[in-house]
N, C-alpha and C positions, 0 to 999 in steps of 0.2 A: 730390175724388177719393176713392174708396173703396179701401182697401188692407187687407192682412192681415198680422198679426204672429204668429209662432210662438214657443212656448217649452215647456220641459219641466224637470222637477225630480224627484228621488226623495225619498220620505218616509223618515225614519229608522225608523219602525215603523208598524204598522197600529193606530194609536190616533187618536182625534179630535184630540188635542193635536198629534200629529206631522203629521197631514194639514193641520190649520189652519196650523201653522207653515210647512210647505212651500209651500202655496198662497199664503199671505201674502208669503213671501219672493219667490216667483216673480212675483207680480203687482206687488209694489213695484219689483222690478228692471225689469219691462216698462214700467211707467209712467215710471220715472226715465229709462231708456235712450231712450225714445221721446218724452219730453215730453208724455205723454198726460194728459188730464183726462177725467173720466167723460163729459162731454158730447160728447167725440170718439168714443165707442164706439157701435157699431151693435148688436153682440151678441158673446157670448163662449161658445165651446164647449170643454168640458173632456172629456178621456178619462182613465180611470185603469185600471190593471191589476187583474186579478181578485183579487189578494192584498190589495188595499186595500178592506176592507169596513166599516170603522168609521165612515166619514164620506164623504159625497158631496162631490166637489171644488167643485161650485157652492155648496153650503151652506157649505163652508169659506171660499170667497171672500167671501161675505157676512159670515160671522163674523169675518173678518179686516179688515172695514171697507172693502172694495172693491165697486164695482158695485152700489150699492143701488138704482139706477134702470135698470139695463141688463138686457136679457133674457139669461139664462144657461141653459145646457143641459149635461148631463153624460151621457156614455155609457161603457160598459165597453169597454176596449181589446180588440182581438182577442187571444184566448188562443193565442199561437203559441209553438212550441218555440224556446227560447233567448231569449225576450223579456226585456228589462230588467225586473227585479222592482221592485215598489213605485214604479212610475213614474206621474207625472201629467203630462199634456200639455195644452196650451192653444192655441186658435186664436182670436185677437182680430180682429174686423173693426172698422175705424175709418174715420172721415171726416177729410179734411184731409191735409196733408202729401203726401209722394210715396212711392210704393211702393219706389223704390230707396233711400230713406233709412231704411226700417224696420230696426230692430235686433232680431234674434232673441236670445233668452236661454235658454241651456241650463245648468242649475246642478246642483251636486252630482254624483251618479252619472250623471245624464242628459247630462253633457258628452260622454260617449262616443258619443252619438247624432249629434253634429255636431262632430267634432274640428276642422273647418275654422273654427269660431267661437270656439275657446278663446282666452281673453285671458291 
């Protein structure tokens, strides 16, 4: 079965290091929470807000040691009024498991996006 897993995190600053750290933390949590291995992944799509210009989230994912053989794509989040700043979102498409068992991960400032998932 193919299913999707969502996640989001905020970066502490618009620097390569801060973006790498945020993406690495988010991907680590998604892999651990969902028992993922890279061979389970079909593709990964990132979006990031306009105020994060120092590093592409897909490049940060690879720099953090994740998804070396998985197709990655990164887009700019729609620039809407009142949007959460310095936000990075991810949509992971995976094989195996069950859709209803997928555990979404919203970390740091992004936890306000899904208060129903707070732990």
